[in-house]
C-alpha positions as CSV (number, residue, x, y, z in Angstrom):
1,M,-32.6,69.3,36.2
2,S,-30.2,66.6,35.0
3,P,-27.1,65.6,37.0
4,P,-23.8,67.1,35.9
5,A,-22.0,65.3,33.1
6,R,-19.5,62.9,34.5
7,P,-16.0,63.1,33.1
8,L,-14.9,60.2,30.9
9,V,-11.7,59.7,33.0
10,A,-11.6,60.4,36.7
11,R,-7.8,61.0,36.8
12,S,-5.6,64.0,36.3
13,P,-3.4,64.4,33.2
14,K,-0.4,63.8,35.4
15,E,-1.8,60.6,36.8
16,L,-2.7,59.4,33.3
17,V,0.9,60.1,32.0
18,L,2.4,58.4,35.0
19,A,0.2,55.3,34.6
20,L,1.0,55.1,30.8
21,V,4.7,55.4,31.5
22,A,4.6,52.9,34.3
23,C,2.6,50.3,32.3
24,T,4.8,50.8,29.2
25,A,7.9,50.3,31.3
26,L,6.5,47.2,32.9
27,L,5.7,45.7,29.5
28,T,9.0,46.7,28.0
29,A,10.9,45.3,31.0
30,G,8.9,42.1,30.7
31,D,9.8,41.8,27.0
32,Q,13.5,42.2,28.0
33,F,13.2,38.8,29.9
34,H,12.0,37.2,26.6
35,V,14.9,38.8,24.7
36,Q,17.7,38.2,27.3
37,F,16.7,34.5,27.8
38,G,16.4,33.8,24.0
39,V,12.7,33.3,24.0
40,L,12.1,36.2,21.5
41,S,14.3,37.8,18.9
42,Y,13.9,40.9,16.7
43,S,15.0,41.2,13.1
44,S,15.8,45.0,13.3
45,D,19.4,46.1,12.8
46,F,19.4,48.7,15.5
47,R,18.5,47.0,18.8
48,P,19.7,48.6,22.0
49,F,19.4,46.0,24.7
50,G,18.1,43.6,22.1
51,Q,14.9,45.5,21.4
52,P,14.3,47.8,18.5
53,W,13.2,51.4,19.0
54,W,9.6,50.7,18.2
55,V,9.0,48.2,21.0
56,A,8.2,50.7,23.8
57,P,5.9,52.9,21.6
58,S,4.1,49.7,20.4
59,F,3.5,48.7,24.1
60,A,2.2,52.2,24.8
61,L,-0.2,51.9,21.9
62,A,-1.2,48.4,23.0
63,I,-2.1,49.8,26.5
64,F,-4.6,52.0,24.8
65,G,-6.1,49.0,23.1
66,F,-6.2,47.1,26.4
67,I,-8.0,50.0,28.1
68,L,-10.5,50.3,25.2
69,C,-11.3,46.5,25.5
70,A,-11.5,46.7,29.3
71,W,-13.5,50.0,29.4
72,R,-17.1,48.5,29.5
73,P,-16.3,45.4,31.6
74,S,-14.3,47.4,34.1
75,A,-17.5,49.2,35.2
76,H,-18.6,45.8,36.6
77,V,-15.5,44.9,38.6
78,V,-14.7,45.7,42.2
79,E,-13.0,49.1,42.6
80,P,-9.4,48.3,43.2
81,T,-7.3,49.6,46.0
82,R,-3.7,50.8,45.2
83,R,-2.5,47.6,46.7
84,A,-4.7,45.5,44.5
85,I,-3.4,47.3,41.4
86,V,0.2,46.8,42.5
87,L,-0.5,43.1,43.2
88,D,-2.2,42.6,39.8
89,G,0.8,44.3,38.1
90,A,3.2,42.2,40.1
91,W,1.4,39.0,39.1
92,F,1.5,40.0,35.5
93,F,5.2,41.1,35.6
94,G,6.2,37.9,37.5
95,S,4.4,35.9,34.8
96,Y,6.1,37.8,32.1
97,A,9.5,37.2,33.7
98,M,8.7,33.5,34.2
99,T,7.9,33.0,30.5
100,G,11.3,34.5,29.7
101,I,13.3,32.6,32.2
102,L,11.4,29.3,31.8
103,G,9.9,29.9,28.4
104,A,11.4,26.7,26.9
105,H,9.4,24.6,29.3
106,I,6.2,25.0,27.3
107,V,3.7,22.7,29.0
108,P,4.7,23.3,32.7
109,V,4.7,27.1,32.2
110,T,1.3,27.0,30.4
111,V,-0.2,24.8,33.2
112,L,1.3,27.0,36.0
113,L,0.2,30.3,34.4
114,T,-3.3,29.0,33.8
115,G,-3.6,27.4,37.3
116,A,-2.4,30.6,39.0
117,W,-4.8,32.7,37.0
118,L,-7.7,30.4,37.9
119,G,-6.7,30.5,41.6
120,R,-6.7,34.2,41.5
121,V,-9.9,34.9,39.7
122,L,-12.1,32.2,41.2
123,R,-11.8,33.9,44.6
124,R,-13.1,37.3,43.2
125,P,-16.7,38.4,43.7
126,D,-16.6,39.7,40.1
127,R,-15.1,36.5,38.7
128,R,-17.6,36.2,35.8
129,V,-16.6,39.5,34.3
130,V,-12.9,38.9,34.9
131,I,-13.1,35.4,33.3
132,A,-15.0,36.7,30.3
133,F,-12.7,39.6,29.8
134,S,-9.6,37.3,30.3
135,A,-10.9,35.0,27.5
136,V,-11.4,38.0,25.2
137,L,-7.9,39.5,26.0
138,G,-6.2,36.1,25.7
139,T,-7.8,35.5,22.3
140,L,-7.3,39.1,20.9
141,G,-3.8,39.4,22.3
142,T,-2.6,36.1,20.9
143,L,-4.1,36.9,17.5
144,G,-2.5,40.3,17.5
145,E,0.9,38.7,18.3
146,I,0.5,36.1,15.6
147,A,-0.2,39.0,13.1
148,L,2.9,40.9,14.3
149,H,5.1,37.8,14.1
150,A,3.7,37.1,10.6
151,T,5.4,40.3,9.5
152,G,8.8,38.9,10.3
153,A,9.6,41.8,12.7
154,C,10.2,39.3,15.5
155,A,10.1,35.6,16.2
156,Y,9.6,33.4,19.2
157,E,12.0,30.5,19.7
158,H,9.1,28.1,20.3
159,R,6.0,28.3,18.1
160,E,3.5,25.6,19.1
161,L,0.5,27.8,18.4
162,V,0.9,29.1,14.8
163,L,3.8,31.6,15.4
164,V,3.7,32.0,19.2
165,P,4.3,29.8,22.2
166,L,1.5,27.7,23.7
167,W,1.9,29.7,27.0
168,L,1.2,33.1,25.4
169,P,-2.7,33.0,25.8
170,A,-2.1,32.1,29.5
171,L,0.2,35.1,29.8
172,Y,-2.6,37.3,28.5
173,L,-4.9,35.7,31.1
174,Q,-2.5,36.9,33.8
175,G,-2.5,40.4,32.3
176,A,-6.3,40.7,32.2
177,P,-7.0,41.4,35.9
178,F,-4.3,44.1,35.7
179,A,-5.9,45.7,32.7
180,L,-9.2,45.6,34.4
181,S,-7.8,47.1,37.6
182,V,-6.0,49.9,35.8
183,T,-9.0,50.7,33.7
184,R,-11.4,50.6,36.7
185,W,-9.0,53.0,38.4
186,L,-9.1,55.3,35.4
187,R,-12.9,55.4,35.4
188,G,-13.2,56.3,39.1
189,R,-16.3,55.6,41.0
190,P,-19.2,54.2,38.8
191,W,-22.5,56.0,38.5
192,P,-25.6,54.1,39.6
193,G,-26.7,51.7,36.9
194,C,-23.2,51.2,35.4
């Protein structure tokens, strides 16, 4: 007799909704730092708090993309505690805020974000997976933002890397451990052989 089928997601619908709302709020609030400090501007006419209506829904959609990208590699990372998820989220949000507040200091911010990311991931037992996923997310996220900015919907003040700041890939590096932690939490305990 074969073992019972494992559910795709190990969390309740309520937990899933709360996680999506929390992650969307985190990204939208981080984006506010970019808007309020003049690092990023939107071309839309209707912009409550400087952001058009579509920003939060776009972040919610992006979260699904991050989870899809992180799904397979997340099976190979250490199961996070709640504290680890909160710390990964805090690192990411702090990095987001820093790129808003200090976004004009391109080289120091890029070096600081990259160095902090390296310091965090090199101590992890699952560092190979985290580093590989971070490189993928940093590349795909940056390319996605370049495509978005090419539409004219928004613009960064500094554009050293095509249409985006040089520090943007490093910001995605900081977000990668958080994406892996959240996705690993969604998966629940792995089955043998995962």
